[in-house]
PDB file with one MODEL, atoms N, CA, C and O in Angstrom:
MODEL        1
ATOM      1  N   MET A   1    -232.379  27.879 -33.227  1.00  0.00           N
ATOM      2  CA  MET A   1    -232.165  28.493 -31.940  1.00  0.00           C
ATOM      3  C   MET A   1    -232.154  27.411 -30.878  1.00  0.00           C
ATOM      4  O   MET A   1    -232.701  26.323 -31.061  1.00  0.00           O
ATOM      5  N   LYS A   2    -231.515  27.739 -29.763  1.00  0.00           N
ATOM      6  CA  LYS A   2    -231.373  26.767 -28.685  1.00  0.00           C
ATOM      7  C   LYS A   2    -231.241  27.526 -27.365  1.00  0.00           C
ATOM      8  O   LYS A   2    -230.533  28.528 -27.271  1.00  0.00           O
ATOM      9  N   PHE A   3    -231.943  27.019 -26.349  1.00  0.00           N
ATOM     10  CA  PHE A   3    -231.863  27.586 -25.006  1.00  0.00           C
ATOM     11  C   PHE A   3    -231.302  26.521 -24.075  1.00  0.00           C
ATOM     12  O   PHE A   3    -231.769  25.383 -24.063  1.00  0.00           O
ATOM     13  N   TYR A   4    -230.304  26.900 -23.302  1.00  0.00           N
ATOM     14  CA  TYR A   4    -229.668  26.004 -22.337  1.00  0.00           C
ATOM     15  C   TYR A   4    -230.086  26.434 -20.938  1.00  0.00           C
ATOM     16  O   TYR A   4    -229.548  27.399 -20.395  1.00  0.00           O
ATOM     17  N   ASP A   5    -231.033  25.727 -20.359  1.00  0.00           N
ATOM     18  CA  ASP A   5    -231.542  26.155 -19.057  1.00  0.00           C
ATOM     19  C   ASP A   5    -230.526  26.013 -17.928  1.00  0.00           C
ATOM     20  O   ASP A   5    -230.658  26.675 -16.899  1.00  0.00           O
ATOM     21  N   SER A   6    -229.517  25.162 -18.100  1.00  0.00           N
ATOM     22  CA  SER A   6    -228.503  25.020 -17.053  1.00  0.00           C
ATOM     23  C   SER A   6    -227.567  26.227 -16.966  1.00  0.00           C
ATOM     24  O   SER A   6    -227.030  26.520 -15.898  1.00  0.00           O
ATOM     25  N   THR A   7    -227.371  26.922 -18.080  1.00  0.00           N
ATOM     26  CA  THR A   7    -226.474  28.086 -18.105  1.00  0.00           C
ATOM     27  C   THR A   7    -227.211  29.393 -18.387  1.00  0.00           C
ATOM     28  O   THR A   7    -226.637  30.473 -18.252  1.00  0.00           O
ATOM     29  N   LEU A   8    -228.472  29.296 -18.775  1.00  0.00           N
ATOM     30  CA  LEU A   8    -229.315  30.436 -19.178  1.00  0.00           C
ATOM     31  C   LEU A   8    -228.859  31.051 -20.492  1.00  0.00           C
ATOM     32  O   LEU A   8    -229.217  32.189 -20.794  1.00  0.00           O
ATOM     33  N   ASP A   9    -228.078  30.321 -21.275  1.00  0.00           N
ATOM     34  CA  ASP A   9    -227.622  30.824 -22.567  1.00  0.00           C
ATOM     35  C   ASP A   9    -228.647  30.518 -23.658  1.00  0.00           C
ATOM     36  O   ASP A   9    -229.187  29.415 -23.742  1.00  0.00           O
ATOM     37  N   PHE A  10    -228.894  31.517 -24.478  1.00  0.00           N
ATOM     38  CA  PHE A  10    -229.784  31.380 -25.626  1.00  0.00           C
ATOM     39  C   PHE A  10    -228.961  31.687 -26.867  1.00  0.00           C
ATOM     40  O   PHE A  10    -228.329  32.739 -26.955  1.00  0.00           O
ATOM     41  N   HIS A  11    -228.969  30.767 -27.827  1.00  0.00           N
ATOM     42  CA  HIS A  11    -228.239  30.949 -29.083  1.00  0.00           C
ATOM     43  C   HIS A  11    -229.246  30.940 -30.225  1.00  0.00           C
ATOM     44  O   HIS A  11    -230.135  30.090 -30.270  1.00  0.00           O
ATOM     45  N   ALA A  12    -229.108  31.878 -31.139  1.00  0.00           N
ATOM     46  CA  ALA A  12    -229.981  31.941 -32.302  1.00  0.00           C
ATOM     47  C   ALA A  12    -229.198  32.475 -33.487  1.00  0.00           C
ATOM     48  O   ALA A  12    -228.152  33.104 -33.328  1.00  0.00           O
ATOM     49  N   ARG A  13    -229.716  32.217 -34.664  1.00  0.00           N
ATOM     50  CA  ARG A  13    -229.107  32.721 -35.897  1.00  0.00           C
ATOM     51  C   ARG A  13    -230.235  33.146 -36.830  1.00  0.00           C
ATOM     52  O   ARG A  13    -231.243  32.453 -36.967  1.00  0.00           O
ATOM     53  N   PHE A  14    -230.045  34.293 -37.467  1.00  0.00           N
ATOM     54  CA  PHE A  14    -231.014  34.753 -38.456  1.00  0.00           C
ATOM     55  C   PHE A  14    -230.282  35.442 -39.590  1.00  0.00           C
ATOM     56  O   PHE A  14    -229.156  35.909 -39.420  1.00  0.00           O
ATOM     57  N   VAL A  15    -230.911  35.504 -40.729  1.00  0.00           N
ATOM     58  CA  VAL A  15    -230.324  36.182 -41.883  1.00  0.00           C
ATOM     59  C   VAL A  15    -230.796  37.628 -41.860  1.00  0.00           C
ATOM     60  O   VAL A  15    -231.996  37.904 -41.861  1.00  0.00           O
ATOM     61  N   ALA A  16    -229.847  38.533 -41.839  1.00  0.00           N
ATOM     62  CA  ALA A  16    -230.157  39.962 -41.767  1.00  0.00           C
ATOM     63  C   ALA A  16    -230.652  40.479 -43.115  1.00  0.00           C
ATOM     64  O   ALA A  16    -230.118  40.136 -44.170  1.00  0.00           O
ATOM     65  N   ASN A  17    -231.673  41.301 -43.049  1.00  0.00           N
ATOM     66  CA  ASN A  17    -232.166  42.014 -44.216  1.00  0.00           C
ATOM     67  C   ASN A  17    -232.231  43.479 -43.802  1.00  0.00           C
ATOM     68  O   ASN A  17    -233.170  43.905 -43.129  1.00  0.00           O
ATOM     69  N   THR A  18    -231.226  44.238 -44.210  1.00  0.00           N
ATOM     70  CA  THR A  18    -231.124  45.628 -43.743  1.00  0.00           C
ATOM     71  C   THR A  18    -232.121  46.566 -44.421  1.00  0.00           C
ATOM     72  O   THR A  18    -232.177  47.748 -44.082  1.00  0.00           O
ATOM     73  N   THR A  19    -232.909  46.060 -45.371  1.00  0.00           N
ATOM     74  CA  THR A  19    -233.952  46.892 -45.974  1.00  0.00           C
ATOM     75  C   THR A  19    -235.220  46.890 -45.125  1.00  0.00           C
ATOM     76  O   THR A  19    -236.107  47.719 -45.327  1.00  0.00           O
ATOM     77  N   ILE A  20    -235.305  45.964 -44.183  1.00  0.00           N
ATOM     78  CA  ILE A  20    -236.453  45.917 -43.274  1.00  0.00           C
ATOM     79  C   ILE A  20    -236.206  46.914 -42.152  1.00  0.00           C
ATOM     80  O   ILE A  20    -235.140  46.914 -41.535  1.00  0.00           O
ATOM     81  N   THR A  21    -237.175  47.750 -41.894  1.00  0.00           N
ATOM     82  CA  THR A  21    -236.996  48.816 -40.903  1.00  0.00           C
ATOM     83  C   THR A  21    -237.512  48.447 -39.511  1.00  0.00           C
ATOM     84  O   THR A  21    -237.361  49.228 -38.572  1.00  0.00           O
ATOM     85  N   GLU A  22    -238.112  47.280 -39.370  1.00  0.00           N
ATOM     86  CA  GLU A  22    -238.596  46.828 -38.067  1.00  0.00           C
ATOM     87  C   GLU A  22    -237.578  45.878 -37.452  1.00  0.00           C
ATOM     88  O   GLU A  22    -236.898  45.148 -38.173  1.00  0.00           O
ATOM     89  N   PRO A  23    -237.466  45.880 -36.126  1.00  0.00           N
ATOM     90  CA  PRO A  23    -236.442  45.067 -35.467  1.00  0.00           C
ATOM     91  C   PRO A  23    -236.810  43.588 -35.369  1.00  0.00           C
ATOM     92  O   PRO A  23    -237.975  43.206 -35.482  1.00  0.00           O
ATOM     93  N   THR A  24    -235.797  42.784 -35.158  1.00  0.00           N
ATOM     94  CA  THR A  24    -235.966  41.402 -34.726  1.00  0.00           C
ATOM     95  C   THR A  24    -236.232  41.474 -33.233  1.00  0.00           C
ATOM     96  O   THR A  24    -235.527  42.177 -32.510  1.00  0.00           O
ATOM     97  N   ILE A  25    -237.242  40.754 -32.765  1.00  0.00           N
ATOM     98  CA  ILE A  25    -237.637  40.857 -31.354  1.00  0.00           C
ATOM     99  C   ILE A  25    -237.384  39.529 -30.647  1.00  0.00           C
ATOM    100  O   ILE A  25    -237.835  38.472 -31.086  1.00  0.00           O
ATOM    101  N   LEU A  26    -236.653  39.615 -29.546  1.00  0.00           N
ATOM    102  CA  LEU A  26    -236.410  38.456 -28.689  1.00  0.00           C
ATOM    103  C   LEU A  26    -237.258  38.596 -27.435  1.00  0.00           C
ATOM    104  O   LEU A  26    -237.313  39.669 -26.833  1.00  0.00           O
ATOM    105  N   TYR A  27    -237.918  37.516 -27.042  1.00  0.00           N
ATOM    106  CA  TYR A  27    -238.618  37.502 -25.759  1.00  0.00           C
ATOM    107  C   TYR A  27    -237.688  36.865 -24.741  1.00  0.00           C
ATOM    108  O   TYR A  27    -237.221  35.742 -24.935  1.00  0.00           O
ATOM    109  N   LEU A  28    -237.421  37.577 -23.662  1.00  0.00           N
ATOM    110  CA  LEU A  28    -236.542  37.107 -22.594  1.00  0.00           C
ATOM    111  C   LEU A  28    -237.311  37.194 -21.280  1.00  0.00           C
ATOM    112  O   LEU A  28    -237.589  38.292 -20.798  1.00  0.00           O
ATOM    113  N   ASN A  29    -237.651  36.066 -20.706  1.00  0.00           N
ATOM    114  CA  ASN A  29    -238.429  36.084 -19.475  1.00  0.00           C
ATOM    115  C   ASN A  29    -237.523  36.510 -18.318  1.00  0.00           C
ATOM    116  O   ASN A  29    -236.864  35.685 -17.685  1.00  0.00           O
ATOM    117  N   GLU A  30    -237.509  37.797 -18.068  1.00  0.00           N
ATOM    118  CA  GLU A  30    -236.627  38.361 -17.047  1.00  0.00           C
ATOM    119  C   GLU A  30    -237.045  37.982 -15.632  1.00  0.00           C
ATOM    120  O   GLU A  30    -236.202  37.922 -14.737  1.00  0.00           O
ATOM    121  N   ASP A  31    -238.322  37.727 -15.416  1.00  0.00           N
ATOM    122  CA  ASP A  31    -238.803  37.403 -14.075  1.00  0.00           C
ATOM    123  C   ASP A  31    -238.529  35.949 -13.700  1.00  0.00           C
ATOM    124  O   ASP A  31    -238.476  35.627 -12.514  1.00  0.00           O
ATOM    125  N   TYR A  32    -238.354  35.071 -14.676  1.00  0.00           N
ATOM    126  CA  TYR A  32    -238.118  33.662 -14.381  1.00  0.00           C
ATOM    127  C   TYR A  32    -236.674  33.244 -14.660  1.00  0.00           C
ATOM    128  O   TYR A  32    -236.009  32.693 -13.782  1.00  0.00           O
ATOM    129  N   TRP A  33    -236.183  33.503 -15.883  1.00  0.00           N
ATOM    130  CA  TRP A  33    -234.859  33.027 -16.281  1.00  0.00           C
ATOM    131  C   TRP A  33    -233.746  34.033 -16.030  1.00  0.00           C
ATOM    132  O   TRP A  33    -232.642  33.654 -15.639  1.00  0.00           O
ATOM    133  N   TYR A  34    -234.025  35.298 -16.251  1.00  0.00           N
ATOM    134  CA  TYR A  34    -232.962  36.308 -16.226  1.00  0.00           C
ATOM    135  C   TYR A  34    -233.122  37.268 -15.052  1.00  0.00           C
ATOM    136  O   TYR A  34    -233.059  38.485 -15.225  1.00  0.00           O
ATOM    137  N   THR A  35    -233.329  36.717 -13.860  1.00  0.00           N
ATOM    138  CA  THR A  35    -233.550  37.553 -12.672  1.00  0.00           C
ATOM    139  C   THR A  35    -232.318  38.358 -12.288  1.00  0.00           C
ATOM    140  O   THR A  35    -232.440  39.397 -11.638  1.00  0.00           O
ATOM    141  N   ASN A  36    -231.125  37.895 -12.681  1.00  0.00           N
ATOM    142  CA  ASN A  36    -229.882  38.623 -12.377  1.00  0.00           C
ATOM    143  C   ASN A  36    -229.377  39.419 -13.575  1.00  0.00           C
ATOM    144  O   ASN A  36    -228.280  39.977 -13.535  1.00  0.00           O
ATOM    145  N   GLY A  37    -230.169  39.474 -14.633  1.00  0.00           N
ATOM    146  CA  GLY A  37    -229.782  40.214 -15.832  1.00  0.00           C
ATOM    147  C   GLY A  37    -229.192  39.309 -16.903  1.00  0.00           C
ATOM    148  O   GLY A  37    -229.137  38.089 -16.743  1.00  0.00           O
ATOM    149  N   TYR A  38    -228.756  39.916 -17.982  1.00  0.00           N
ATOM    150  CA  TYR A  38    -228.225  39.180 -19.128  1.00  0.00           C
ATOM    151  C   TYR A  38    -227.376  40.104 -19.982  1.00  0.00           C
ATOM    152  O   TYR A  38    -227.428  41.327 -19.852  1.00  0.00           O
ATOM    153  N   THR A  39    -226.601  39.495 -20.851  1.00  0.00           N
ATOM    154  CA  THR A  39    -225.862  40.247 -21.855  1.00  0.00           C
ATOM    155  C   THR A  39    -226.272  39.714 -23.225  1.00  0.00           C
ATOM    156  O   THR A  39    -226.679  38.560 -23.358  1.00  0.00           O
ATOM    157  N   ILE A  40    -226.160  40.555 -24.223  1.00  0.00           N
ATOM    158  CA  ILE A  40    -226.481  40.166 -25.593  1.00  0.00           C
ATOM    159  C   ILE A  40    -225.272  40.473 -26.456  1.00  0.00           C
ATOM    160  O   ILE A  40    -224.724  41.574 -26.412  1.00  0.00           O
ATOM    161  N   GLN A  41    -224.860  39.481 -27.245  1.00  0.00           N
ATOM    162  CA  GLN A  41    -223.742  39.669 -28.167  1.00  0.00           C
ATOM    163  C   GLN A  41    -224.151  39.165 -29.549  1.00  0.00           C
ATOM    164  O   GLN A  41    -224.718  38.081 -29.687  1.00  0.00           O
ATOM    165  N   LEU A  42    -223.855  39.964 -30.563  1.00  0.00           N
ATOM    166  CA  LEU A  42    -224.105  39.587 -31.941  1.00  0.00           C
ATOM    167  C   LEU A  42    -222.779  39.416 -32.653  1.00  0.00           C
ATOM    168  O   LEU A  42    -221.814  40.128 -32.377  1.00  0.00           O
ATOM    169  N   SER A  43    -222.740  38.452 -33.581  1.00  0.00           N
ATOM    170  CA  SER A  43    -221.517  38.242 -34.359  1.00  0.00           C
ATOM    171  C   SER A  43    -221.869  37.846 -35.786  1.00  0.00           C
ATOM    172  O   SER A  43    -222.964  37.359 -36.067  1.00  0.00           O
ATOM    173  N   SER A  44    -220.918  38.067 -36.668  1.00  0.00           N
ATOM    174  CA  SER A  44    -221.066  37.723 -38.088  1.00  0.00           C
ATOM    175  C   SER A  44    -220.706  36.255 -38.292  1.00  0.00           C
ATOM    176  O   SER A  44    -220.233  35.600 -37.363  1.00  0.00           O
ATOM    177  N   PRO A  45    -220.927  35.728 -39.507  1.00  0.00           N
ATOM    178  CA  PRO A  45    -220.549  34.339 -39.785  1.00  0.00           C
ATOM    179  C   PRO A  45    -219.056  34.069 -39.612  1.00  0.00           C
ATOM    180  O   PRO A  45    -218.658  32.928 -39.373  1.00  0.00           O
ATOM    181  N   THR A  46    -218.230  35.102 -39.730  1.00  0.00           N
ATOM    182  CA  THR A  46    -216.783  34.933 -39.561  1.00  0.00           C
ATOM    183  C   THR A  46    -216.342  35.091 -38.104  1.00  0.00           C
ATOM    184  O   THR A  46    -215.159  34.961 -37.788  1.00  0.00           O
ATOM    185  N   GLY A  47    -217.308  35.374 -37.216  1.00  0.00           N
ATOM    186  CA  GLY A  47    -216.989  35.530 -35.802  1.00  0.00           C
ATOM    187  C   GLY A  47    -216.735  36.958 -35.373  1.00  0.00           C
ATOM    188  O   GLY A  47    -216.447  37.207 -34.202  1.00  0.00           O
ATOM    189  N   ARG A  48    -216.835  37.915 -36.306  1.00  0.00           N
ATOM    190  CA  ARG A  48    -216.631  39.326 -35.961  1.00  0.00           C
ATOM    191  C   ARG A  48    -217.755  39.782 -35.041  1.00  0.00           C
ATOM    192  O   ARG A  48    -218.930  39.618 -35.367  1.00  0.00           O
ATOM    193  N   ILE A  49    -217.402  40.350 -33.900  1.00  0.00           N
ATOM    194  CA  ILE A  49    -218.386  40.858 -32.946  1.00  0.00           C
ATOM    195  C   ILE A  49    -218.958  42.164 -33.504  1.00  0.00           C
ATOM    196  O   ILE A  49    -218.218  43.085 -33.850  1.00  0.00           O
ATOM    197  N   LEU A  50    -220.280  42.224 -33.582  1.00  0.00           N
ATOM    198  CA  LEU A  50    -220.927  43.439 -34.056  1.00  0.00           C
ATOM    199  C   LEU A  50    -220.955  44.472 -32.937  1.00  0.00           C
ATOM    200  O   LEU A  50    -221.054  44.126 -31.760  1.00  0.00           O
ATOM    201  N   ILE A  51    -220.867  45.735 -33.316  1.00  0.00           N
ATOM    202  CA  ILE A  51    -220.778  46.833 -32.352  1.00  0.00           C
ATOM    203  C   ILE A  51    -222.111  47.573 -32.304  1.00  0.00           C
ATOM    204  O   ILE A  51    -222.625  48.049 -33.316  1.00  0.00           O
ATOM    205  N   GLN A  52    -222.653  47.653 -31.079  1.00  0.00           N
ATOM    206  CA  GLN A  52    -223.901  48.386 -30.900  1.00  0.00           C
ATOM    207  C   GLN A  52    -223.681  49.851 -31.231  1.00  0.00           C
ATOM    208  O   GLN A  52    -222.689  50.444 -30.806  1.00  0.00           O
ATOM    209  N   GLY A  53    -224.592  50.435 -31.981  1.00  0.00           N
ATOM    210  CA  GLY A  53    -224.489  51.833 -32.386  1.00  0.00           C
ATOM    211  C   GLY A  53    -223.805  52.004 -33.724  1.00  0.00           C
ATOM    212  O   GLY A  53    -224.028  53.007 -34.401  1.00  0.00           O
ATOM    213  N   THR A  54    -222.980  51.054 -34.125  1.00  0.00           N
ATOM    214  CA  THR A  54    -222.307  51.085 -35.423  1.00  0.00           C
ATOM    215  C   THR A  54    -222.913  50.056 -36.368  1.00  0.00           C
ATOM    216  O   THR A  54    -223.217  50.361 -37.521  1.00  0.00           O
ATOM    217  N   ASP A  55    -223.085  48.834 -35.871  1.00  0.00           N
ATOM    218  CA  ASP A  55    -223.597  47.739 -36.697  1.00  0.00           C
ATOM    219  C   ASP A  55    -225.060  47.415 -36.423  1.00  0.00           C
ATOM    220  O   ASP A  55    -225.757  46.900 -37.297  1.00  0.00           O
ATOM    221  N   PHE A  56    -225.520  47.708 -35.235  1.00  0.00           N
ATOM    222  CA  PHE A  56    -226.910  47.408 -34.886  1.00  0.00           C
ATOM    223  C   PHE A  56    -227.387  48.325 -33.773  1.00  0.00           C
ATOM    224  O   PHE A  56    -226.593  48.921 -33.044  1.00  0.00           O
ATOM    225  N   SER A  57    -228.712  48.420 -33.663  1.00  0.00           N
ATOM    226  CA  SER A  57    -229.304  49.128 -32.533  1.00  0.00           C
ATOM    227  C   SER A  57    -229.985  48.100 -31.640  1.00  0.00           C
ATOM    228  O   SER A  57    -230.442  47.054 -32.102  1.00  0.00           O
ATOM    229  N   LEU A  58    -230.041  48.419 -30.364  1.00  0.00           N
ATOM    230  CA  LEU A  58    -230.633  47.518 -29.382  1.00  0.00           C
ATOM    231  C   LEU A  58    -231.553  48.335 -28.488  1.00  0.00           C
ATOM    232  O   LEU A  58    -231.125  49.295 -27.846  1.00  0.00           O
ATOM    233  N   ASP A  59    -232.820  47.945 -28.455  1.00  0.00           N
ATOM    234  CA  ASP A  59    -233.818  48.627 -27.636  1.00  0.00           C
ATOM    235  C   ASP A  59    -234.261  47.665 -26.538  1.00  0.00           C
ATOM    236  O   ASP A  59    -234.863  46.629 -26.820  1.00  0.00           O
ATOM    237  N   LEU A  60    -233.964  48.006 -25.294  1.00  0.00           N
ATOM    238  CA  LEU A  60    -234.345  47.190 -24.141  1.00  0.00           C
ATOM    239  C   LEU A  60    -235.374  47.914 -23.274  1.00  0.00           C
ATOM    240  O   LEU A  60    -235.517  47.603 -22.092  1.00  0.00           O
ATOM    241  N   SER A  61    -236.078  48.860 -23.845  1.00  0.00           N
ATOM    242  CA  SER A  61    -236.977  49.705 -23.068  1.00  0.00           C
ATOM    243  C   SER A  61    -238.236  48.987 -22.604  1.00  0.00           C
ATOM    244  O   SER A  61    -238.880  49.431 -21.653  1.00  0.00           O
ATOM    245  N   GLN A  62    -238.598  47.890 -23.252  1.00  0.00           N
ATOM    246  CA  GLN A  62    -239.800  47.146 -22.872  1.00  0.00           C
ATOM    247  C   GLN A  62    -239.400  45.889 -22.099  1.00  0.00           C
ATOM    248  O   GLN A  62    -238.621  45.075 -22.596  1.00  0.00           O
ATOM    249  N   HIS A  63    -239.928  45.731 -20.894  1.00  0.00           N
ATOM    250  CA  HIS A  63    -239.622  44.593 -20.029  1.00  0.00           C
ATOM    251  C   HIS A  63    -239.832  43.279 -20.785  1.00  0.00           C
ATOM    252  O   HIS A  63    -240.859  43.086 -21.435  1.00  0.00           O
ATOM    253  N   ASN A  64    -238.857  42.384 -20.694  1.00  0.00           N
ATOM    254  CA  ASN A  64    -238.879  41.050 -21.307  1.00  0.00           C
ATOM    255  C   ASN A  64    -238.593  41.028 -22.806  1.00  0.00           C
ATOM    256  O   ASN A  64    -238.611  39.953 -23.407  1.00  0.00           O
ATOM    257  N   TYR A  65    -238.335  42.147 -23.413  1.00  0.00           N
ATOM    258  CA  TYR A  65    -238.117  42.172 -24.860  1.00  0.00           C
ATOM    259  C   TYR A  65    -236.812  42.875 -25.226  1.00  0.00           C
ATOM    260  O   TYR A  65    -236.471  43.920 -24.671  1.00  0.00           O
ATOM    261  N   ALA A  66    -236.097  42.281 -26.168  1.00  0.00           N
ATOM    262  CA  ALA A  66    -234.910  42.907 -26.757  1.00  0.00           C
ATOM    263  C   ALA A  66    -235.208  43.089 -28.240  1.00  0.00           C
ATOM    264  O   ALA A  66    -235.501  42.123 -28.944  1.00  0.00           O
ATOM    265  N   LYS A  67    -235.131  44.311 -28.702  1.00  0.00           N
ATOM    266  CA  LYS A  67    -235.411  44.616 -30.108  1.00  0.00           C
ATOM    267  C   LYS A  67    -234.094  44.966 -30.785  1.00  0.00           C
ATOM    268  O   LYS A  67    -233.427  45.935 -30.420  1.00  0.00           O
ATOM    269  N   ILE A  68    -233.732  44.161 -31.775  1.00  0.00           N
ATOM    270  CA  ILE A  68    -232.446  44.292 -32.456  1.00  0.00           C
ATOM    271  C   ILE A  68    -232.687  44.665 -33.911  1.00  0.00           C
ATOM    272  O   ILE A  68    -233.488  44.036 -34.602  1.00  0.00           O
ATOM    273  N   LEU A  69    -231.985  45.693 -34.363  1.00  0.00           N
ATOM    274  CA  LEU A  69    -232.085  46.119 -35.756  1.00  0.00           C
ATOM    275  C   LEU A  69    -230.676  46.237 -36.322  1.00  0.00           C
ATOM    276  O   LEU A  69    -229.877  47.050 -35.856  1.00  0.00           O
ATOM    277  N   ILE A  70    -230.380  45.423 -37.326  1.00  0.00           N
ATOM    278  CA  ILE A  70    -229.085  45.491 -37.988  1.00  0.00           C
ATOM    279  C   ILE A  70    -229.089  46.732 -38.871  1.00  0.00           C
ATOM    280  O   ILE A  70    -229.922  46.854 -39.770  1.00  0.00           O
ATOM    281  N   THR A  71    -228.166  47.648 -38.621  1.00  0.00           N
ATOM    282  CA  THR A  71    -228.147  48.924 -39.339  1.00  0.00           C
ATOM    283  C   THR A  71    -226.995  49.033 -40.331  1.00  0.00           C
ATOM    284  O   THR A  71    -227.039  49.876 -41.227  1.00  0.00           O
ATOM    285  N   ASN A  72    -225.982  48.213 -40.195  1.00  0.00           N
ATOM    286  CA  ASN A  72    -224.826  48.252 -41.093  1.00  0.00           C
ATOM    287  C   ASN A  72    -225.131  47.383 -42.317  1.00  0.00           C
ATOM    288  O   ASN A  72    -225.237  46.162 -42.203  1.00  0.00           O
ATOM    289  N   THR A  73    -225.271  48.011 -43.477  1.00  0.00           N
ATOM    290  CA  THR A  73    -225.649  47.286 -44.699  1.00  0.00           C
ATOM    291  C   THR A  73    -224.595  46.261 -45.121  1.00  0.00           C
ATOM    292  O   THR A  73    -224.867  45.400 -45.959  1.00  0.00           O
ATOM    293  N   ARG A  74    -223.424  46.349 -44.558  1.00  0.00           N
ATOM    294  CA  ARG A  74    -222.381  45.357 -44.817  1.00  0.00           C
ATOM    295  C   ARG A  74    -222.847  43.949 -44.446  1.00  0.00           C
ATOM    296  O   ARG A  74    -222.373  42.963 -45.011  1.00  0.00           O
ATOM    297  N   PHE A  75    -223.779  43.861 -43.492  1.00  0.00           N
ATOM    298  CA  PHE A  75    -224.253  42.571 -43.007  1.00  0.00           C
ATOM    299  C   PHE A  75    -225.550  42.114 -43.672  1.00  0.00           C
ATOM    300  O   PHE A  75    -226.148  41.126 -43.246  1.00  0.00           O
ATOM    301  N   ASN A  76    -225.989  42.824 -44.711  1.00  0.00           N
ATOM    302  CA  ASN A  76    -227.206  42.422 -45.417  1.00  0.00           C
ATOM    303  C   ASN A  76    -227.023  41.018 -46.002  1.00  0.00           C
ATOM    304  O   ASN A  76    -225.989  40.710 -46.595  1.00  0.00           O
ATOM    305  N   ASN A  77    -228.028  40.189 -45.829  1.00  0.00           N
ATOM    306  CA  ASN A  77    -228.050  38.799 -46.315  1.00  0.00           C
ATOM    307  C   ASN A  77    -227.002  37.902 -45.667  1.00  0.00           C
ATOM    308  O   ASN A  77    -226.673  36.847 -46.209  1.00  0.00           O
ATOM    309  N   GLN A  78    -226.480  38.302 -44.528  1.00  0.00           N
ATOM    310  CA  GLN A  78    -225.540  37.456 -43.789  1.00  0.00           C
ATOM    311  C   GLN A  78    -226.240  36.858 -42.573  1.00  0.00           C
ATOM    312  O   GLN A  78    -227.145  37.461 -41.996  1.00  0.00           O
ATOM    313  N   ALA A  79    -225.800  35.661 -42.199  1.00  0.00           N
ATOM    314  CA  ALA A  79    -226.332  35.016 -40.993  1.00  0.00           C
ATOM    315  C   ALA A  79    -225.711  35.686 -39.771  1.00  0.00           C
ATOM    316  O   ALA A  79    -224.489  35.724 -39.621  1.00  0.00           O
ATOM    317  N   ILE A  80    -226.552  36.200 -38.922  1.00  0.00           N
ATOM    318  CA  ILE A  80    -226.104  36.870 -37.706  1.00  0.00           C
ATOM    319  C   ILE A  80    -226.351  35.943 -36.524  1.00  0.00           C
ATOM    320  O   ILE A  80    -227.448  35.411 -36.358  1.00  0.00           O
ATOM    321  N   ASN A  81    -225.329  35.758 -35.713  1.00  0.00           N
ATOM    322  CA  ASN A  81    -225.433  34.926 -34.517  1.00  0.00           C
ATOM    323  C   ASN A  81    -225.748  35.808 -33.317  1.00  0.00           C
ATOM    324  O   ASN A  81    -225.155  36.871 -33.131  1.00  0.00           O
ATOM    325  N   ILE A  82    -226.686  35.349 -32.516  1.00  0.00           N
ATOM    326  CA  ILE A  82    -227.048  36.048 -31.281  1.00  0.00           C
ATOM    327  C   ILE A  82    -226.779  35.114 -30.112  1.00  0.00           C
ATOM    328  O   ILE A  82    -227.165  33.945 -30.137  1.00  0.00           O
ATOM    329  N   VAL A  83    -226.117  35.634 -29.092  1.00  0.00           N
ATOM    330  CA  VAL A  83    -225.947  34.890 -27.848  1.00  0.00           C
ATOM    331  C   VAL A  83    -226.448  35.775 -26.709  1.00  0.00           C
ATOM    332  O   VAL A  83    -225.947  36.876 -26.482  1.00  0.00           O
ATOM    333  N   VAL A  84    -227.444  35.261 -26.007  1.00  0.00           N
ATOM    334  CA  VAL A  84    -227.908  35.913 -24.786  1.00  0.00           C
ATOM    335  C   VAL A  84    -227.359  35.073 -23.636  1.00  0.00           C
ATOM    336  O   VAL A  84    -227.644  33.879 -23.534  1.00  0.00           O
ATOM    337  N   ALA A  85    -226.583  35.698 -22.789  1.00  0.00           N
ATOM    338  CA  ALA A  85    -225.970  34.990 -21.665  1.00  0.00           C
ATOM    339  C   ALA A  85    -226.568  35.516 -20.359  1.00  0.00           C
ATOM    340  O   ALA A  85    -226.487  36.708 -20.064  1.00  0.00           O
ATOM    341  N   GLY A  86    -227.153  34.632 -19.602  1.00  0.00           N
ATOM    342  CA  GLY A  86    -227.708  35.009 -18.311  1.00  0.00           C
ATOM    343  C   GLY A  86    -226.607  35.235 -17.295  1.00  0.00           C
ATOM    344  O   GLY A  86    -225.610  34.513 -17.270  1.00  0.00           O
ATOM    345  N   VAL A  87    -226.792  36.232 -16.468  1.00  0.00           N
ATOM    346  CA  VAL A  87    -225.838  36.510 -15.398  1.00  0.00           C
ATOM    347  C   VAL A  87    -226.153  35.535 -14.260  1.00  0.00           C
ATOM    348  O   VAL A  87    -227.264  35.518 -13.730  1.00  0.00           O
ATOM    349  N   GLN A  88    -225.176  34.743 -13.903  1.00  0.00           N
ATOM    350  CA  GLN A  88    -225.343  33.742 -12.859  1.00  0.00           C
ATOM    351  C   GLN A  88    -225.267  34.398 -11.477  1.00  0.00           C
ATOM    352  O   GLN A  88    -224.516  35.350 -11.264  1.00  0.00           O
ATOM    353  N   GLU A  89    -226.048  33.873 -10.562  1.00  0.00           N
ATOM    354  CA  GLU A  89    -226.019  34.364  -9.181  1.00  0.00           C
ATOM    355  C   GLU A  89    -224.691  33.951  -8.551  1.00  0.00           C
ATOM    356  O   GLU A  89    -224.257  32.807  -8.686  1.00  0.00           O
ATOM    357  N   GLU A  90    -224.062  34.883  -7.871  1.00  0.00           N
ATOM    358  CA  GLU A  90    -222.792  34.589  -7.223  1.00  0.00           C
ATOM    359  C   GLU A  90    -223.024  33.758  -5.976  1.00  0.00           C
ATOM    360  O   GLU A  90    -223.926  34.036  -5.186  1.00  0.00           O
ATOM    361  N   GLU A  91    -222.193  32.726  -5.809  1.00  0.00           N
ATOM    362  CA  GLU A  91    -222.278  31.889  -4.615  1.00  0.00           C
ATOM    363  C   GLU A  91    -221.489  32.529  -3.491  1.00  0.00           C
ATOM    364  O   GLU A  91    -220.434  33.120  -3.722  1.00  0.00           O
ATOM    365  N   GLU A  92    -221.995  32.413  -2.288  1.00  0.00           N
ATOM    366  CA  GLU A  92    -221.303  33.001  -1.126  1.00  0.00           C
ATOM    367  C   GLU A  92    -220.469  31.970  -0.421  1.00  0.00           C
ATOM    368  O   GLU A  92    -219.817  32.280   0.576  1.00  0.00           O
TER     369      GLU A  92
ENDMDL
END
């Protein structure tokens, strides 16, 4: 995993195990790094963008935490790429 403080981008990779029923949890310091929000994108090793609700679930109900659960068994034992992109403040 790697965090780029100049762009607020966080990149990580993990191997999905769809037999595990608990989510992968990301800590995102929303009060310091992500004050303008963020986006989360998951992709397969081939670059296919995973679809929320079809391939994975995403729970953002707890402040500072993103809980990701890969639900599509097609991705079992595959390396999943995560990119969290911070929303940059617009310059006036």
